MIDOSE-1310 file (N, C-alpha, C; in nm, 2 decimals, decimal comma, always signed):
residues 298
xxxx	-10,07/+18,81/+3,13/-10,10/+18,85/+3,27/-10,24/+18,82/+3,30; -10,26/+18,75/+3,41/-10,39/+18,71/+3,46/-10,46/+18,83/+3,52; -10,60/+18,84/+3,50/-10,68/+18,94/+3,56/-10,66/+19,08/+3,51; -10,59/+19,09/+3,39/-10,55/+19,22/+3,34/-10,67/+19,31/+3,31
xxxx	-10,77/+19,25/+3,25/-10,89/+19,34/+3,22/-10,96/+19,38/+3,35; -10,97/+19,29/+3,45/-11,04/+19,33/+3,57/-10,96/+19,43/+3,65; -10,83/+19,42/+3,66/-10,74/+19,52/+3,72/-10,75/+19,65/+3,65; -10,75/+19,65/+3,52/-10,76/+19,77/+3,44/-10,89/+19,85/+3,47
xxxx	-11,00/+19,77/+3,48/-11,13/+19,83/+3,51/-11,13/+19,89/+3,65; -11,08/+19,82/+3,75/-11,08/+19,86/+3,88/-10,99/+19,99/+3,90; -10,88/+19,99/+3,83/-10,79/+20,11/+3,84/-10,86/+20,23/+3,79; -10,92/+20,22/+3,68/-11,00/+20,33/+3,62/-11,11/+20,38/+3,71
xxxx	-11,18/+20,29/+3,78/-11,28/+20,32/+3,87/-11,22/+20,40/+3,99; -11,11/+20,35/+4,04/-11,04/+20,41/+4,16/-11,00/+20,55/+4,12; -10,94/+20,57/+4,00/-10,90/+20,70/+3,96/-11,01/+20,80/+3,96; -11,12/+20,76/+3,89/-11,24/+20,84/+3,87/-11,30/+20,88/+4,01
xxxx	-11,33/+20,78/+4,09/-11,39/+20,80/+4,22/-11,31/+20,88/+4,31; -11,18/+20,86/+4,31/-11,09/+20,94/+4,40/-11,08/+21,08/+4,36; -11,09/+21,11/+4,23/-11,10/+21,25/+4,18/-11,23/+21,32/+4,23; -11,34/+21,24/+4,22/-11,46/+21,30/+4,27/-11,46/+21,32/+4,42
xxxx	-11,41/+21,23/+4,50/-11,40/+21,24/+4,64/-11,31/+21,36/+4,69; -11,19/+21,37/+4,63/-11,10/+21,47/+4,67/-11,14/+21,61/+4,63; -11,19/+21,63/+4,50/-11,23/+21,76/+4,46/-11,35/+21,81/+4,53; -11,44/+21,72/+4,57/-11,56/+21,75/+4,64/-11,52/+21,81/+4,78
xxxx	-11,42/+21,75/+4,84/-11,37/+21,79/+4,97/-11,29/+21,92/+4,96; -11,21/+21,93/+4,86/-11,12/+22,05/+4,85/-11,20/+22,18/+4,82; -11,30/+22,16/+4,73/-11,37/+22,28/+4,68/-11,50/+22,31/+4,76; -11,54/+22,23/+4,85/-11,66/+22,26/+4,93/-11,62/+22,35/+5,05
xxxx	-11,71/+22,45/+5,07/-11,68/+22,55/+5,17/-11,80/+22,60/+5,25; -11,91/+22,53/+5,23/-12,04/+22,58/+5,30/-12,03/+22,54/+5,44; -12,11/+22,62/+5,52/-12,11/+22,60/+5,67/-12,09/+22,72/+5,75; -12,11/+22,71/+5,88/-12,10/+22,82/+5,97/-11,96/+22,86/+6,01
xxxx	-11,87/+22,77/+5,99/-11,73/+22,79/+6,03/-11,70/+22,73/+6,17; -11,58/+22,75/+6,22/-11,54/+22,69/+6,34/-11,62/+22,72/+6,46; -11,65/+22,61/+6,54/-11,72/+22,63/+6,67/-11,67/+22,53/+6,77; -11,71/+22,55/+6,89/-11,66/+22,46/+7,00/-11,77/+22,36/+7,03
xxxx	-11,72/+22,24/+7,07/-11,81/+22,12/+7,10/-11,75/+22,04/+7,21; -11,83/+22,01/+7,31/-11,79/+21,93/+7,42/-11,81/+21,78/+7,40; -11,70/+21,70/+7,40/-11,71/+21,56/+7,37/-11,77/+21,48/+7,49; -11,79/+21,35/+7,46/-11,84/+21,26/+7,57/-11,74/+21,24/+7,68
xxxx	-11,61/+21,27/+7,65/-11,50/+21,26/+7,75/-11,48/+21,39/+7,82; -11,57/+21,49/+7,80/-11,56/+21,62/+7,87/-11,46/+21,71/+7,81; -11,40/+21,68/+7,69/-11,30/+21,76/+7,63/-11,37/+21,86/+7,53; -11,32/+21,99/+7,54/-11,38/+22,09/+7,44/-11,30/+22,08/+7,31
xxxx	-11,37/+22,05/+7,20/-11,31/+22,03/+7,07/-11,35/+22,15/+6,98; -11,25/+22,19/+6,90/-11,28/+22,29/+6,80/-11,32/+22,21/+6,67; -11,44/+22,24/+6,63/-11,50/+22,17/+6,51/-11,48/+22,26/+6,39; -11,44/+22,20/+6,28/-11,41/+22,27/+6,15/-11,52/+22,35/+6,10
xxxx	-11,64/+22,29/+6,09/-11,76/+22,37/+6,06/-11,78/+22,41/+5,91; -11,70/+22,36/+5,82/-11,71/+22,40/+5,68/-11,70/+22,29/+5,59; -11,77/+22,29/+5,47/-11,75/+22,20/+5,37/-11,78/+22,05/+5,40; -11,72/+21,96/+5,33/-11,74/+21,82/+5,34/-11,71/+21,78/+5,48
xxxx	-11,60/+21,84/+5,54/-11,55/+21,79/+5,67/-11,60/+21,89/+5,78; -11,72/+21,94/+5,77/-11,77/+22,04/+5,87/-11,79/+21,97/+6,00; -11,81/+21,84/+6,02/-11,83/+21,78/+6,15/-11,70/+21,72/+6,21; -11,59/+21,74/+6,13/-11,46/+21,69/+6,18/-11,40/+21,80/+6,28
xxxx	-11,31/+21,76/+6,36/-11,23/+21,85/+6,44/-11,14/+21,93/+6,34; -11,10/+22,05/+6,39/-11,01/+22,13/+6,31/-10,88/+22,05/+6,27; -10,83/+21,98/+6,37/-10,71/+21,90/+6,34/-10,73/+21,79/+6,24; -10,84/+21,72/+6,25/-10,87/+21,61/+6,16/-10,91/+21,66/+6,02
xxxx	-10,98/+21,77/+6,01/-11,01/+21,83/+5,88/-10,89/+21,87/+5,81; -10,79/+21,93/+5,88/-10,66/+21,97/+5,82/-10,59/+21,84/+5,77; -10,59/+21,74/+5,85/-10,53/+21,61/+5,80/-10,60/+21,55/+5,68; -10,73/+21,55/+5,68/-10,81/+21,50/+5,57/-10,78/+21,58/+5,44
xxxx	-10,78/+21,71/+5,45/-10,76/+21,79/+5,34/-10,62/+21,77/+5,28; -10,52/+21,76/+5,37/-10,39/+21,73/+5,32/-10,38/+21,60/+5,25; -10,45/+21,50/+5,31/-10,45/+21,37/+5,24/-10,52/+21,38/+5,10; -10,62/+21,46/+5,09/-10,69/+21,48/+4,97/-10,60/+21,54/+4,86
xxxx	-10,53/+21,64/+4,90/-10,44/+21,71/+4,81/-10,33/+21,61/+4,76; -10,28/+21,53/+4,85/-10,17/+21,43/+4,81/-10,23/+21,32/+4,72; -10,35/+21,28/+4,75/-10,42/+21,18/+4,67/-10,44/+21,23/+4,53; -10,49/+21,35/+4,52/-10,53/+21,41/+4,39/-10,40/+21,45/+4,31
xxxx	-10,30/+21,50/+4,37/-10,18/+21,56/+4,30/-10,07/+21,45/+4,29; -10,07/+21,35/+4,38/-9,96/+21,25/+4,37/-10,02/+21,11/+4,35; -10,12/+21,08/+4,43/-10,17/+20,94/+4,43/-10,23/+20,90/+4,29; -10,32/+20,99/+4,24/-10,39/+20,96/+4,11/-10,29/+20,96/+4,00
xxxx	-10,20/+21,06/+3,98/-10,10/+21,05/+3,88/-10,01/+20,93/+3,89; -9,97/+20,89/+4,01/-9,88/+20,78/+4,03/-9,96/+20,65/+3,99; -10,09/+20,64/+4,03/-10,17/+20,53/+3,99/-10,18/+20,51/+3,84; -10,21/+20,62/+3,77/-10,22/+20,61/+3,62/-10,09/+20,58/+3,55
xxxx	-9,98/+20,65/+3,61/-9,85/+20,62/+3,55/-9,80/+20,48/+3,57; -9,82/+20,43/+3,69/-9,78/+20,29/+3,71/-9,87/+20,19/+3,64; -9,99/+20,23/+3,62/-10,09/+20,15/+3,54/-10,04/+20,14/+3,40; -9,99/+20,25/+3,34/-9,94/+20,25/+3,21/-9,82/+20,16/+3,19
xxxx	-9,73/+20,16/+3,28/-9,61/+20,08/+3,27/-9,64/+19,93/+3,30; -9,74/+19,91/+3,39/-9,79/+19,77/+3,41/-9,85/+19,72/+3,28; -9,93/+19,79/+3,21/-9,99/+19,75/+3,09/-9,88/+19,72/+2,98; -9,76/+19,78/+2,99/-9,65/+19,75/+2,90/-9,57/+19,63/+2,94
xxxx	-9,61/+19,56/+3,06/-9,55/+19,44/+3,10/-9,42/+19,46/+3,18; -9,40/+19,59/+3,23/-9,27/+19,62/+3,31/-9,29/+19,58/+3,46; -9,19/+19,52/+3,51/-9,20/+19,48/+3,65/-9,20/+19,61/+3,74; -9,13/+19,71/+3,71/-9,13/+19,83/+3,78/-9,27/+19,89/+3,79
xxxx	-9,34/+19,89/+3,68/-9,48/+19,93/+3,67/-9,57/+19,85/+3,76; -9,55/+19,72/+3,76/-9,63/+19,63/+3,84/-9,61/+19,65/+3,99; -9,49/+19,67/+4,03/-9,46/+19,69/+4,17/-9,51/+19,83/+4,22; -9,49/+19,93/+4,13/-9,54/+20,06/+4,16/-9,69/+20,06/+4,17
xxxx	-9,76/+19,99/+4,08/-9,91/+19,98/+4,08/-9,95/+19,91/+4,21; -9,89/+19,80/+4,25/-9,93/+19,73/+4,37/-9,92/+19,81/+4,49; -9,80/+19,88/+4,50/-9,78/+19,97/+4,62/-9,88/+20,09/+4,62; -9,91/+20,14/+4,51/-10,00/+20,26/+4,50/-10,14/+20,21/+4,54
xxxx	-10,18/+20,09/+4,49/-10,31/+20,04/+4,53/-10,32/+20,02/+4,68; -10,21/+19,98/+4,74/-10,21/+19,96/+4,88/-10,23/+20,09/+4,95; -10,18/+20,20/+4,89/-10,21/+20,34/+4,95/-10,36/+20,37/+4,94; -10,42/+20,35/+4,83/-10,56/+20,38/+4,81/-10,65/+20,29/+4,91
xxxx	-10,61/+20,17/+4,92/-10,68/+20,08/+5,01/-10,67/+20,13/+5,16; -10,55/+20,16/+5,20/-10,53/+20,21/+5,34/-10,61/+20,35/+5,36; -10,60/+20,44/+5,26/-10,66/+20,57/+5,27/-10,81/+20,56/+5,28; -10,87/+20,48/+5,19/-11,02/+20,49/+5,19/-11,08/+20,39/+5,29
xxxx	-11,00/+20,29/+5,34/-11,04/+20,22/+5,46/-11,05/+20,31/+5,58; -10,95/+20,39/+5,60/-10,95/+20,49/+5,71/-11,06/+20,59/+5,70; -11,09/+20,64/+5,57/-11,20/+20,73/+5,55/-11,33/+20,67/+5,58; -11,35/+20,54/+5,54/-11,47/+20,47/+5,56/-11,51/+20,45/+5,71
xxxx	-11,40/+20,42/+5,79/-11,43/+20,39/+5,93/-11,40/+20,50/+6,03; -11,33/+20,61/+5,99/-11,29/+20,71/+6,08/-11,37/+20,84/+6,06; -11,39/+20,88/+5,93/-11,45/+21,01/+5,91/-11,60/+21,01/+5,96; -11,63/+21,13/+6,01/-11,77/+21,16/+6,04/-11,85/+21,14/+5,91
xxxx	-11,98/+21,09/+5,93/-12,06/+21,06/+5,81/-12,07/+21,19/+5,72; -12,05/+21,17/+5,59/-12,08/+21,28/+5,50/-12,13/+21,23/+5,36; -12,15/+21,32/+5,27/-12,21/+21,28/+5,14/-12,12/+21,18/+5,06; -12,00/+21,17/+5,09/-11,90/+21,09/+5,01/-11,89/+20,95/+5,07
xxxx	-11,97/+20,91/+5,17/-11,95/+20,79/+5,24/-11,95/+20,67/+5,15; -12,05/+20,66/+5,06/-12,06/+20,54/+4,97/-11,95/+20,54/+4,87; -11,90/+20,66/+4,83/-11,78/+20,67/+4,74/-11,66/+20,61/+4,82; -11,64/+20,65/+4,94/-11,53/+20,59/+5,02/-11,54/+20,44/+5,03
xxxx	-11,66/+20,39/+5,05/-11,67/+20,24/+5,06/-11,64/+20,18/+4,92; -11,69/+20,24/+4,82/-11,66/+20,18/+4,68/-11,51/+20,19/+4,65; -11,44/+20,29/+4,69/-11,30/+20,30/+4,67/-11,22/+20,20/+4,76; -11,27/+20,18/+4,88/-11,21/+20,08/+4,96/-11,22/+19,94/+4,90
xxxx	-11,34/+19,91/+4,85/-11,36/+19,78/+4,80/-11,29/+19,76/+4,67; -11,29/+19,86/+4,58/-11,22/+19,85/+4,45/-11,07/+19,83/+4,47; -11,02/+19,91/+4,57/-10,87/+19,90/+4,60/-10,83/+19,77/+4,66; -10,92/+19,72/+4,74/-10,89/+19,59/+4,80/-10,88/+19,48/+4,70
xxxx	-10,98/+19,47/+4,61/-10,98/+19,36/+4,51/-10,87/+19,38/+4,40; -10,84/+19,51/+4,36/-10,73/+19,54/+4,27/-10,60/+19,50/+4,33; -10,58/+19,54/+4,46/-10,45/+19,51/+4,53/-10,44/+19,36/+4,54; -10,54/+19,29/+4,58/-10,54/+19,14/+4,59/-10,50/+19,07/+4,46
xxxx	-10,57/+19,11/+4,35/-10,54/+19,05/+4,22/-10,40/+19,08/+4,18; -10,35/+19,20/+4,21/-10,21/+19,23/+4,17/-10,11/+19,14/+4,25; -10,13/+19,12/+4,38/-10,05/+19,03/+4,46/-10,05/+18,89/+4,41; -10,16/+18,85/+4,35/-10,18/+18,71/+4,31/-10,10/+18,68/+4,18
xxxx	-10,06/+18,79/+4,11/-10,00/+18,77/+3,97/-9,86/+18,73/+3,98; -9,79/+18,76/+4,08/-9,64/+18,74/+4,09/-9,60/+18,60/+4,11; -9,50/+18,56/+4,03/-9,44/+18,43/+4,05/-9,32/+18,46/+4,15; -9,35/+18,44/+4,28/-9,26/+18,49/+4,38/-9,13/+18,42/+4,37
xxxx	-9,13/+18,29/+4,34/-9,00/+18,22/+4,34/-8,90/+18,28/+4,23; -8,96/+18,33/+4,12/-8,88/+18,39/+4,02/-8,84/+18,53/+4,04; -8,91/+18,60/+4,13/-8,89/+18,74/+4,15/-8,74/+18,79/+4,18; -8,67/+18,72/+4,27/-8,53/+18,76/+4,29/-8,44/+18,77/+4,17
xxxx	-8,48/+18,69/+4,07/-8,39/+18,69/+3,94/-8,39/+18,82/+3,87; -8,49/+18,91/+3,90/-8,50/+19,03/+3,83/-8,44/+19,15/+3,91; -8,38/+19,12/+4,02/-8,31/+19,22/+4,10/-8,16/+19,20/+4,09; -8,09/+19,31/+4,08/-7,94/+19,30/+4,08/-7,89/+19,25/+4,21
xxxx	-7,77/+19,18/+4,20/-7,70/+19,14/+4,32/-7,66/+19,26/+4,41; -7,65/+19,38/+4,34/-7,61/+19,50/+4,41/-7,72/+19,56/+4,50; -7,84/+19,51/+4,49/-7,95/+19,56/+4,57/-7,91/+19,55/+4,72; -7,90/+19,66/+4,79/-7,86/+19,66/+4,94/-7,97/+19,61/+5,03
xxxx	-7,98/+19,48/+5,03/-8,09/+19,42/+5,11/-8,08/+19,45/+5,26; -7,96/+19,45/+5,31/-7,95/+19,48/+5,45/-7,99/+19,62/+5,49; -7,95/+19,71/+5,41/-7,98/+19,85/+5,43/-8,14/+19,87/+5,42; -8,19/+19,82/+5,31/-8,34/+19,84/+5,29/-8,42/+19,76/+5,40
xxxx	-8,38/+19,64/+5,43/-8,45/+19,56/+5,53/-8,43/+19,63/+5,67; -8,31/+19,67/+5,70/-8,29/+19,74/+5,82/-8,37/+19,87/+5,84; -8,38/+19,94/+5,73/-8,46/+20,06/+5,73/-8,61/+20,03/+5,76; -8,66/+19,93/+5,69/-8,80/+19,89/+5,72/-8,82/+19,85/+5,86
xxxx	-8,73/+19,77/+5,92/-8,74/+19,73/+6,06/-8,74/+19,85/+6,15; -8,65/+19,94/+6,12/-8,63/+20,06/+6,21/-8,76/+20,15/+6,21; -8,81/+20,18/+6,09/-8,93/+20,26/+6,07/-9,05/+20,19/+6,14; -9,06/+20,06/+6,11/-9,18/+19,99/+6,17/-9,17/+19,99/+6,32
xxxx	-9,05/+19,97/+6,38/-9,03/+19,97/+6,52/-9,06/+20,11/+6,58; -9,02/+20,21/+6,52/-9,04/+20,35/+6,57/-9,19/+20,38/+6,57; -9,26/+20,35/+6,46/-9,40/+20,38/+6,46/-9,48/+20,29/+6,55; -9,43/+20,16/+6,57/-9,50/+20,07/+6,66/-9,48/+20,12/+6,80
xxxx	-9,36/+20,16/+6,84/-9,34/+20,22/+6,98/-9,42/+20,35/+7,00; -9,43/+20,43/+6,89/-9,50/+20,56/+6,91/-9,65/+20,54/+6,93; -9,71/+20,45/+6,85/-9,85/+20,42/+6,87/-9,88/+20,35/+7,00; -9,79/+20,25/+7,03/-9,81/+20,17/+7,16/-9,80/+20,27/+7,28
xxxx	-9,70/+20,35/+7,28/-9,69/+20,45/+7,39/-9,81/+20,54/+7,40; -9,85/+20,59/+7,28/-9,97/+20,69/+7,28/-10,09/+20,63/+7,34; -10,11/+20,50/+7,30/-10,24/+20,43/+7,35/-10,22/+20,36/+7,48; -10,10/+20,31/+7,51/-10,08/+20,23/+7,63/-10,07/+20,31/+7,76
xxxx	-9,98/+20,41/+7,76/-9,95/+20,48/+7,88/-10,08/+20,55/+7,95; -10,17/+20,61/+7,87/-10,29/+20,66/+7,94/-10,37/+20,56/+8,01; -10,36/+20,43/+7,97/-10,44/+20,33/+8,04/-10,39/+20,30/+8,18; -10,26/+20,34/+8,21/-10,21/+20,32/+8,34/-10,28/+20,42/+8,44
xxxx	-10,33/+20,53/+8,39/-10,40/+20,63/+8,47/-10,55/+20,61/+8,45; -10,59/+20,51/+8,37/-10,73/+20,49/+8,34/-10,80/+20,61/+8,28; -10,73/+20,68/+8,19/-10,78/+20,80/+8,12/-10,78/+20,77/+7,97; -10,86/+20,83/+7,89/-10,86/+20,82/+7,75/-10,73/+20,88/+7,69
xxxx	-10,68/+20,82/+7,58/-10,56/+20,87/+7,52/-10,58/+21,01/+7,47; -10,47/+21,09/+7,46/-10,49/+21,23/+7,40/-10,53/+21,22/+7,26; -10,59/+21,32/+7,21/-10,63/+21,34/+7,07/-10,74/+21,25/+7,02; -10,81/+21,19/+7,12/-10,93/+21,11/+7,08/-11,04/+21,20/+7,03
xxxx	-11,04/+21,32/+7,09/-11,14/+21,43/+7,06/-11,28/+21,38/+7,07; -11,36/+21,39/+6,97/-11,50/+21,35/+6,97/-11,52/+21,22/+6,89; -11,41/+21,15/+6,86/-11,42/+21,03/+6,78/-11,44/+20,91/+6,88; -11,47/+20,79/+6,82/-11,50/+20,68/+6,91/-11,38/+20,59/+6,94
xxxx	-11,28/+20,59/+6,84/-11,17/+20,50/+6,86/-11,06/+20,55/+6,76; -10,94/+20,48/+6,77/-10,82/+20,52/+6,69/-10,81/+20,42/+6,57; -10,87/+20,46/+6,46/-10,87/+20,38/+6,34/-10,74/+20,37/+6,28; -10,67/+20,48/+6,26/-10,54/+20,48/+6,20/-10,44/+20,40/+6,27
xxxx	-10,44/+20,41/+6,40/-10,35/+20,33/+6,49/-10,38/+20,18/+6,48; -10,51/+20,15/+6,47/-10,55/+20,01/+6,45/-10,50/+19,95/+6,32; -10,51/+20,03/+6,21/-10,46/+19,98/+6,08/-10,31/+19,97/+6,08; -10,24/+20,06/+6,14/-10,10/+20,06/+6,15/-10,05/+19,94/+6,23
xxxx	-10,10/+19,93/+6,35/-10,05/+19,83/+6,44/-10,10/+19,69/+6,40; -10,21/+19,68/+6,33/-10,27/+19,55/+6,29/-10,21/+19,50/+6,16; -10,18/+19,59/+6,07/-10,14/+19,55/+5,93/-10,01/+19,61/+5,89; -10,00/+19,74/+5,89/-9,88/+19,81/+5,82/-9,75/+19,78/+5,89
xxxx	-9,75/+19,79/+6,02/-9,63/+19,77/+6,10/-9,58/+19,62/+6,09; -9,67/+19,52/+6,11/-9,63/+19,38/+6,10/-9,58/+19,35/+5,96; -9,65/+19,40/+5,85/-9,60/+19,38/+5,72/-9,46/+19,44/+5,70; -9,44/+19,56/+5,75/-9,31/+19,62/+5,74/-9,20/+19,54/+5,81
xxxx	-9,23/+19,49/+5,93/-9,13/+19,41/+6,00/-9,10/+19,28/+5,92; -9,21/+19,21/+5,87/-9,19/+19,09/+5,80/-9,11/+19,11/+5,67; -9,14/+19,22/+5,60/-9,07/+19,25/+5,48/-8,93/+19,28/+5,50; -8,89/+19,35/+5,61/-8,76/+19,38/+5,64/-8,68/+19,25/+5,67
xxxx	-8,73/+19,16/+5,75/-8,67/+19,03/+5,79/-8,65/+18,95/+5,66; -8,75/+18,93/+5,58/-8,75/+18,85/+5,46/-8,65/+18,90/+5,36; -8,64/+19,03/+5,35/-8,55/+19,09/+5,25/-8,41/+19,07/+5,29; -8,38/+19,09/+5,42/-8,24/+19,07/+5,47/-8,20/+18,92/+5,45
xxxx	-8,29/+18,83/+5,47/-8,27/+18,69/+5,45/-8,27/+18,65/+5,30; -8,30/+18,74/+5,21/-8,31/+18,72/+5,07/-8,42/+18,61/+5,03; -8,52/+18,61/+5,12/-8,63/+18,53/+5,09/-8,71/+18,58/+4,97; -8,75/+18,50/+4,87/-8,82/+18,56/+4,76/-8,94/+18,65/+4,79
xxxx	-9,02/+18,61/+4,89/-9,13/+18,69/+4,92/-9,10/+18,83/+4,97; -8,97/+18,84/+5,03/-8,93/+18,97/+5,07/-8,91/+19,07/+4,95; -8,87/+19,02/+4,84/-8,85/+19,10/+4,72/-8,99/+19,16/+4,67; -9,10/+19,10/+4,71/-9,23/+19,15/+4,67/-9,28/+19,24/+4,78
xxxx	-9,27/+19,20/+4,91/-9,33/+19,28/+5,01/-9,25/+19,41/+5,03; -9,12/+19,41/+5,03/-9,04/+19,53/+5,05/-9,07/+19,64/+4,96; -9,07/+19,62/+4,82/-9,10/+19,73/+4,73/-9,24/+19,78/+4,75; -9,34/+19,69/+4,78/-9,48/+19,73/+4,79/-9,50/+19,82/+4,91
xxxx	-9,44/+19,78/+5,03/-9,46/+19,86/+5,15/-9,38/+19,99/+5,14; -9,27/+19,99/+5,07/-9,19/+20,11/+5,05/-9,27/+20,21/+4,97; -9,33/+20,17/+4,86/-9,41/+20,25/+4,78/-9,52/+20,31/+4,85; -9,59/+20,23/+4,93/-9,71/+20,27/+5,01/-9,66/+20,37/+5,11
xxxx	-9,55/+20,35/+5,17/-9,50/+20,44/+5,28/-9,46/+20,58/+5,22; -9,41/+20,58/+5,09/-9,38/+20,71/+5,03/-9,51/+20,80/+5,02; -9,62/+20,74/+4,97/-9,74/+20,82/+4,96/-9,79/+20,85/+5,10; -9,79/+20,76/+5,19/-9,84/+20,79/+5,33/-9,76/+20,89/+5,40
xxxx	-9,62/+20,89/+5,39/-9,54/+20,98/+5,46/-9,55/+21,12/+5,39; -9,57/+21,12/+5,26/-9,59/+21,25/+5,19/-9,72/+21,31/+5,24; -9,82/+21,23/+5,25/-9,95/+21,28/+5,30/-9,93/+21,33/+5,45; -9,85/+21,25/+5,53/-9,83/+21,29/+5,67/-9,75/+21,42/+5,67
xxxx	-9,66/+21,44/+5,58/-9,59/+21,57/+5,58/-9,68/+21,68/+5,55; -9,77/+21,67/+5,45/-9,87/+21,77/+5,42/-9,96/+21,79/+5,53; -10,00/+21,68/+5,60/-10,09/+21,70/+5,72/-10,03/+21,78/+5,83; -9,90/+21,76/+5,85/-9,83/+21,84/+5,96/-9,83/+21,99/+5,93
xxxx	-9,80/+22,02/+5,80/-9,80/+22,16/+5,77/-9,94/+22,23/+5,77; -10,04/+22,15/+5,72/-10,17/+22,21/+5,72/-10,23/+22,22/+5,86; -10,19/+22,13/+5,95/-10,23/+22,14/+6,09/-10,16/+22,26/+6,16; -10,04/+22,28/+6,13/-9,97/+22,40/+6,18/-10,03/+22,53/+6,13
xxxx	-10,07/+22,53/+6,00/-10,14/+22,65/+5,94/-10,27/+22,67/+6,01; -10,34/+22,56/+6,05/-10,47/+22,57/+6,12/-10,46/+22,61/+6,26; -10,34/+22,62/+6,31/-10,31/+22,66/+6,45/-10,29/+22,55/+6,55; -10,28/+22,42/+6,50/-10,26/+22,31/+6,58/-10,11/+22,30/+6,62
xxxx	-10,08/+22,29/+6,75/-9,95/+22,29/+6,80/-9,88/+22,15/+6,77; -9,77/+22,16/+6,70/-9,69/+22,03/+6,67/-9,55/+22,06/+6,70; -9,48/+21,96/+6,77/-9,34/+21,98/+6,80/-9,25/+21,97/+6,68; -9,15/+22,05/+6,68/-9,05/+22,06/+6,57/-8,98/+21,92/+6,55
xxxx	-8,96/+21,85/+6,66/-8,90/+21,72/+6,65/-8,98/+21,63/+6,56; -9,11/+21,63/+6,58/-9,20/+21,55/+6,50/-9,20/+21,59/+6,35; -9,20/+21,73/+6,33/-9,20/+21,78/+6,19/-9,07/+21,73/+6,12; -8,96/+21,75/+6,18/-8,83/+21,71/+6,11/-8,82/+21,56/+6,10
xxxx	-8,87/+21,49/+6,19/-8,87/+21,34/+6,18/-8,95/+21,29/+6,07; -9,07/+21,35/+6,05/-9,15/+21,31/+5,93/-9,09/+21,34/+5,80; -9,03/+21,46/+5,79/-8,96/+21,50/+5,67/-8,84/+21,41/+5,64; -8,76/+21,38/+5,74/-8,65/+21,29/+5,73/-8,69/+21,15/+5,68
xxxx	-8,79/+21,09/+5,75/-8,84/+20,96/+5,71/-8,89/+20,96/+5,56; -8,96/+21,07/+5,53/-9,01/+21,08/+5,39/-8,90/+21,08/+5,29; -8,79/+21,16/+5,31/-8,68/+21,16/+5,22/-8,61/+21,03/+5,21; -8,59/+20,96/+5,33/-8,53/+20,83/+5,33/-8,60/+20,72/+5,26
xxxx	-8,74/+20,72/+5,27/-8,81/+20,62/+5,21/-8,82/+20,64/+5,06; -8,81/+20,77/+5,01/-8,80/+20,80/+4,87/-8,66/+20,75/+4,82; -8,56/+20,77/+4,89/-8,43/+20,72/+4,86/-8,43/+20,56/+4,85; -8,50/+20,50/+4,94/-8,51/+20,35/+4,94/-8,58/+20,30/+4,81
xxxx	-8,68/+20,38/+4,77/-8,75/+20,34/+4,65/-8,67/+20,35/+4,53; -8,59/+20,46/+4,52/-8,49/+20,48/+4,41/-8,39/+20,36/+4,40; -8,35/+20,32/+4,52/-8,25/+20,20/+4,52/-8,32/+20,08/+4,47; -8,44/+20,06/+4,50/-8,52/+19,94/+4,45/-8,53/+19,95/+4,30
xxxx	-8,58/+20,06/+4,25/-8,61/+20,07/+4,11/-8,48/+20,06/+4,02; -8,37/+20,12/+4,06/-8,25/+20,12/+3,98/-8,19/+19,98/+3,98; -8,23/+19,89/+4,07/-8,17/+19,76/+4,08/-8,26/+19,65/+4,02; -8,37/+19,69/+3,95/-8,46/+19,60/+3,88/-8,41/+19,59/+3,74
xxxx	-8,38/+19,47/+3,69/-8,33/+19,44/+3,56/-8,45/+19,40/+3,46; -8,51/+19,50/+3,40/-8,63/+19,48/+3,32/-8,60/+19,39/+3,20; -8,48/+19,39/+3,15/-8,45/+19,31/+3,03/-8,48/+19,16/+3,06; -8,46/+19,12/+3,18/-8,49/+18,98/+3,21/-8,64/+18,95/+3,20
xxxx	-8,72/+19,05/+3,23/-8,86/+19,03/+3,22/-8,90/+19,00/+3,07; -8,83/+19,07/+2,98/-8,86/+19,05/+2,84/-8,80/+18,92/+2,79; -8,68/+18,89/+2,82/-8,61/+18,78/+2,77/-8,67/+18,65/+2,83; -8,74/+18,65/+2,94/-8,79/+18,53/+3,00/-8,95/+18,53/+2,98
xxxx	-8,99/+18,61/+2,88/-9,13/+18,61/+2,85/-9,22/+18,63/+2,97; -9,18/+18,73/+3,04/-9,27/+18,78/+3,15/-9,29/+18,67/+3,26; -9,18/+18,61/+3,30/-9,19/+18,50/+3,40/-9,25/+18,56/+3,54; -9,22/+18,69/+3,56/-9,25/+18,74/+3,69/-9,40/+18,75/+3,71
xx	-9,47/+18,78/+3,60/-9,62/+18,79/+3,60/-9,68/+18,68/+3,52; -9,77/+18,61/+3,58/-9,83/+18,50/+3,51/-9,90/+18,55/+3,38
């Protein structure tokens, strides 16, 4: 496997730095507590006022803390577990590791560009950089033309591809509507609060949603690249939707009003994407990887 040592080093760096970043946020509690702040748009914002996220809004701090819990309790263990199976030369481990690295890249890119400045800023940037290079090196390892040979013919490509198309379309319409309709009245979109722009929506509309749509189409067509993109985006969506589920409940606990339709929709999508990942994993034939001397990975 090419770049094995470099990837191994980057994964260990990511695991260590993410533990530092998340525990620092979870266990920090200094500050005056919640207070009101008037934004440049004239909106009165409730500021969290405590710990690492003391300058964030109450809503954003709840989301960030939920993300930290998911990263620490799910992301890091999944990163290390998939890394272990990757080191053993298993295709399942390689795909899991690639998707998990995609989660860390997305997460710490959003922290680097969205979070109000705090003491972990350079750690966020280091995590974003390490995740980017590790993810890129993992994507470069696959022999894409050979990849379909390691999947069972029973893999439900139409169901998986259709699900990716549906989820991508739903999120695309949701973000487009959220950002587009207020422009008709020449007003700032809701929930901008005291931030300068919508970083999450930019990442989703610019990268995640197009990749999801492309993966769905290619998988339905049984294009070899679809067998790589689909598992990777599904794995990343599991971690992101799990984080989103935690965010919803922590925001509700913090007193943020959230519609029950959104709550149940997030939970349903989360369960469905986990089911999709199970379908992918059970249809990977690892014995071919061994018999063909690791053709899938250079």
